[in-house]
Structures are given as C-alpha cells and as structure tokens.
KOLTORDREN-904688 format. One record per residue (C-alpha): residue number from 1; residue in one letter; x, y, z. Coordinates in steps of 0.1 Angstrom, whole numbers, plus 2048, in hexadecimal, padded with zeros to 3 digits. Layout:
<rs>
R seq type  px  py  pz
R NUM    A   X   Y   Z
...
</rs>
This chain:
<rs>
R seq type  px  py  pz
R   1    X 64C DA3 D77
R   2    X 65E D8F D5C
R   3    X 67D D9B D4A
R   4    X 67A D81 D2F
R   5    X 682 D8C D0B
R   6    X 65D D86 D02
R   7    X 655 DA3 D19
R   8    X 66A DBE D09
R   9    X 65D DE0 D01
R  10    X 647 DE3 CE2
R  11    X 64A E02 CCB
R  12    X 62A E18 CCA
R  13    X 616 E1C CAA
R  14    X 614 E3F C9A
R  15    X 5F5 E54 CA0
R  16    X 5E9 E52 C7C
R  17    X 5E6 E2C C80
R  18    X 5D1 E2F CA0
R  19    X 5B5 E49 C9A
R  20    X 599 E30 C92
R  21    X 5A2 E1A CAF
R  22    X 5A0 E35 CCA
R  23    X 589 E33 CE8
R  24    X 57E E55 CF7
R  25    X 563 E4B D11
R  26    X 56F E50 D35
R  27    X 55D E30 D41
R  28    X 56C E1B D25
R  29    X 58F E28 D2C
R  30    X 58C E22 D51
R  31    X 57F DFE D4A
R  32    X 59B DF7 D33
R  33    X 5B6 E04 D4A
R  34    X 5A7 DEE D66
R  35    X 5A8 DD0 D4F
R  36    X 5CD DD7 D49
R  37    X 5D3 DD9 D6F
R  38    X 5BF DB9 D76
R  39    X 5D2 DA7 D5A
R  40    X 5F4 DB2 D67
R  41    X 5FC DBD D44
R  42    X 620 DC7 D3D
R  43    X 623 DEA D30
R  44    X 63D DF7 D17
R  45    X 642 E1C D21
R  46    X 652 E33 D07
R  47    X 65D E56 D13
R  48    X 659 E75 CFD
R  49    X 66F E88 CF6
R  50    X 68D E71 CF7
R  51    X 67F E50 CEB
R  52    X 68B E3B D09
R  53    X 675 E1E D13
R  54    X 672 E08 D31
R  55    X 65A DED D3F
R  56    X 640 DF5 D58
R  57    X 61C DEB D62
R  58    X 5FC DFC D6D
R  59    X 5F8 DF9 D93
R  60    X 5D6 E08 D9B
R  61    X 5BE E24 D95
R  62    X 5B8 E3F DAF
R  63    X 598 E3E DC3
R  64    X 58A E5A DAF
R  65    X 595 E49 D8E
R  66    X 5A7 E68 D83
R  67    X 5CA E5B D86
R  68    X 5DC E3C D7B
R  69    X 5FB E2E D8E
R  70    X 618 E1B D7D
R  71    X 636 E08 D8A
R  72    X 656 E1C D8C
R  73    X 676 E0F D7B
R  74    X 692 E02 D91
R  75    X 6A9 E1A D7E
R  76    X 6A7 E3C D8F
R  77    X 6B3 E4E D70
R  78    X 696 E3F D5B
R  79    X 67D E4C D76
R  80    X 68D E6E D74
R  81    X 689 E6F D4E
R  82    X 665 E63 D51
R  83    X 65D E7F D69
R  84    X 66D E98 D51
R  85    X 65C E8B D32
R  86    X 640 E9E D22
R  87    X 62C E7D D1C
R  88    X 630 E57 D1E
R  89    X 621 E40 D04
R  90    X 616 E1F D12
R  91    X 613 E00 CFD
R  92    X 606 DDE D08
R  93    X 5EF DC1 CFF
R  94    X 5CE DB4 D0E
R  95    X 5C0 D94 D01
R  96    X 5D7 D96 CE2
R  97    X 5CA DB9 CDA
R  98    X 5E2 DD6 CDA
R  99    X 5DB DF3 CF2
R 100    X 5ED E14 CEE
R 101    X 5E8 E35 D02
R 102    X 5FC E53 D0D
R 103    X 5FF E63 D30
R 104    X 612 E80 D3E
R 105    X 621 E93 D4D
R 106    X 629 E7B D69
R 107    X 62E E80 D8E
R 108    X 63D E69 DA8
R 109    X 627 E60 DC5
R 110    X 626 E47 DE2
R 111    X 60E E2B DDF
R 112    X 60A E15 DFE
R 113    X 62D E21 E08
R 114    X 63D E19 DE7
R 115    X 646 E31 DCB
R 116    X 630 E32 DAB
R 117    X 62D E46 D8C
R 118    X 60C E59 D8B
R 119    X 5FB E68 D6D
R 120    X 5D8 E75 D64
R 121    X 5C1 E5C D54
R 122    X 5C6 E5E D2E
R 123    X 5AB E6F D1A
R 124    X 5AC E55 CFE
R 125    X 5B9 E31 CF9
R 126    X 5BF E1D CDA
R 127    X 5B3 DF9 CD9
R 128    X 5C2 DEB CB8
R 129    X 5B4 DCA CAB
R 130    X 5C3 DCA C88
R 131    X 5D5 DA9 C82
R 132    X 5F2 DB9 C70
R 133    X 5FC DCC C8F
R 134    X 600 DAC CA3
R 135    X 623 D9F CA8
R 136    X 629 D7F CBC
R 137    X 642 D84 CD8
R 138    X 65C D69 CD6
R 139    X 65F D53 CF4
R 140    X 67F D56 D08
R 141    X 684 D30 D04
R 142    X 686 D34 CDE
R 143    X 6A8 D3B CCF
R 144    X 69B D51 CB2
R 145    X 6B5 D68 CA4
R 146    X 6BD D7D C86
R 147    X 6DF D84 C77
R 148    X 6DF DA7 C68
R 149    X 6F2 DAF C49
R 150    X 704 DCB C5C
R 151    X 71F DCB C76
R 152    X 71D DD9 C99
R 153    X 73B DEF C90
R 154    X 759 DEF C79
R 155    X 76D DDA C91
R 156    X 754 DBD C8F
R 157    X 760 DA2 C77
R 158    X 73D D92 C74
R 159    X 719 D9F C6F
R 160    X 705 DA6 C8E
R 161    X 6F1 D8A C9E
R 162    X 6D1 D97 CB0
R 163    X 6B6 D87 CC5
R 164    X 692 D88 CB7
R 165    X 67A D98 CCF
R 166    X 65A D95 CBB
R 167    X 650 D8B C98
R 168    X 633 D8B C7E
R 169    X 631 D85 C59
R 170    X 635 DAB C56
R 171    X 654 DB1 C6A
R 172    X 669 DAB C89
R 173    X 679 DBD CA6
R 174    X 69D DB5 CB1
R 175    X 6B0 DBB CD1
R 176    X 6D2 DCC CCB
R 177    X 6EE DDB CE0
R 178    X 6EC E00 CE6
R 179    X 70E E05 CD3
R 180    X 701 DF4 CB3
R 181    X 709 E08 C93
R 182    X 6EE E23 C8C
R 183    X 6D0 E15 C7A
R 184    X 6BC E32 C6C
R 185    X 696 E2F C65
R 186    X 691 E23 C41
R 187    X 6B2 E11 C3E
R 188    X 6AE DF0 C2B
R 189    X 6C6 DD4 C35
R 190    X 6CB DB8 C1B
R 191    X 6D8 D95 C23
R 192    X 6C9 D91 C46
R 193    X 6C5 D6D C53
R 194    X 6A7 D65 C69
R 195    X 6AB D45 C7E
R 196    X 68B D35 C8B
R 197    X 68B D1B CA7
R 198    X 68C CFE C8E
R 199    X 6AE D0A C83
R 200    X 6A2 D14 C61
R 201    X 6B3 D33 C53
R 202    X 69E D4C C3F
R 203    X 6B0 D67 C2B
R 204    X 69C D88 C2D
R 205    X 69E DAD C26
R 206    X 697 DC4 C43
R 207    X 68D DE9 C44
R 208    X 692 DFC C64
R 209    X 671 E0B C70
R 210    X 678 E15 C94
R 211    X 695 E16 CAD
R 212    X 694 E1E CD2
R 213    X 6A6 E17 CF3
R 214    X 696 DFF D0B
R 215    X 69C DF4 D2E
R 216    X 695 DD4 D3F
R 217    X 686 DD4 D62
R 218    X 6A9 DD2 D70
R 219    X 6B3 DF1 D5D
R 220    X 6C9 DE2 D42
R 221    X 6C8 DF8 D23
R 222    X 6C7 DE9 D00
R 223    X 6BA DF3 CDE
R 224    X 69A DE7 CCF
R 225    X 698 DEB CA9
R 226    X 678 DE3 C96
R 227    X 67B DD7 C72
R 228    X 663 DD1 C55
R 229    X 668 DB4 C3E
R 230    X 66F DC1 C1A
R 231    X 661 DAA BFE
R 232    X 65F D8C C15
R 233    X 660 D6C C00
R 234    X 640 D58 C01
R 235    X 653 D3A C0F
R 236    X 662 D4E C2B
R 237    X 640 D5D C33
R 238    X 631 D3A C35
R 239    X 64C D2E C4C
R 240    X 649 D4D C63
R 241    X 623 D48 C65
R 242    X 628 D23 C6D
R 243    X 641 D2B C89
R 244    X 628 D45 C98
R 245    X 60A D2D C95
R 246    X 61E D11 CA6
R 247    X 62B D27 CC2
R 248    X 609 D36 CC9
R 249    X 5F9 D14 CC9
R 250    X 613 D07 CE2
R 251    X 60E D26 CF8
R 252    X 5E9 D22 CF9
R 253    X 5EC CFD D01
R 254    X 603 D06 D1F
R 255    X 5EA D21 D2B
R 256    X 5CF D06 D2B
R 257    X 5E5 CEE D3D
R 258    X 5E8 CD7 D20
R 259    X 60E CD6 D20
</rs>
C-alpha cells in the first residue's frame, strides 16, 4: 500500500458531529465494510487512549460476518499498543464520502498464515456526506507547503516550514516533526504563509484544532496537526478553491485515462 503523503492518517470527527449520519442496520454495516474491502480503501486508525495513529486496511470479513480483519503495522510496538487499546477509531473515504467507525478491543489472529488484527463488527458506522467535512488530499507530486509563524524550538533561527497533507477552504493539515514545539488546541498562529503549486504565497491565520502522532506503513513517526483558517480573506479562499478544483479535475482525467 502507498506511503505517499496524500495517504496520511486523517483525524476523526467528534461524536456530536456524527449522530445524524450513523448507520445501525447490520446488513448495511456489513455491506459498507465489504465495499471498503473491495475498494482497497486506506484506513486511518486512531488508538484510544493514547492518540497514536497508523495506516492500515480492511482485509476481509469472517465467514459468519461477525469479525472484521485489518492489516497489522510493520512496527511491533504499534501493534502492541493497538492490542492494549480500549478502542480504535477508523477513518477512511469511499467514493469521496467520509466513513468513520470504532472497533475494539482488538486481538491478533492468523489469517491464511499471516498475522492480522481482528475485531468484532462495529455496531454503527458514520457515512458523512457534508461538503464542509471534505478535504482534498494533496498529491505527493505537489510541493504545497506552509510556513508557520512559530519556530520548531528556541534554537531555530527561522519559522517552521511544514508539508501540507490536505486542504479545504475551511482548513488544512500539516505534517510536522515529533519534536516540534507544543501546539495546544485552540492556539491561533498569525503570519502563516501558505504556498500553493503555482508558487503563489497566501498569508493566513491558523487555529490548532487537533494534534496526533501518525505512522507511515514503514513505521516512521511524525506529527499531524489539523488547523482551521481564521477569517480567511476572500481572495485567499478563491485561490484555494481554484487549486482544489484544478487538482480534482486533473485527478479525474487521469483516472479516466485522459492524461
């Protein structure tokens, strides 16, 4: 499975945002899980308690459709934490629609001679179609970055440059080193410079909304920080939407074989 930046873990939505999007029917839930399996959808798995996240995928359902099996991480420590976690929140997309559900506790089992994480089928799943929740994952070939108006630490002479993982007119997520200076939820950072692929620089204010560790499939730990744009100027909003539209159009064209 790809380790490209566009496939980095995505932060889960809070429960109060999900209630009206929940599916409870057993048949619907099994059909949705099977669709994620058939579509080889990448899963952002978030452990609770602890907040650590890693990338995985659904492998199959058990014959009795009571268990779901997921890929293990190549990092043994992450697998151990997953087995100790009370629950694991899974976030993914299917046909551009956000899917979120919780499983746990997990057990490790052998599946066709290979280790897998096993969990009971979730009792409910959220299928979120609201446009404001959609953030476009930035292609790995796009050098989109954001210079924060903070330094990694007191020894750094320049503000911190971060890679943009996803973006929408409402906010963005950045990939940062684990040792980045603490960014508490609610902190507003002025003077941030967002650089899109055309080289144009947009000055924005960012508010920290979530912060979690993440692991690539090779086990490299980084920090994913989600931000909300604060009072985004109309001109900047227009340019971000134009970038998203152009990128999605190019992606759709490639999928159709047009490029």
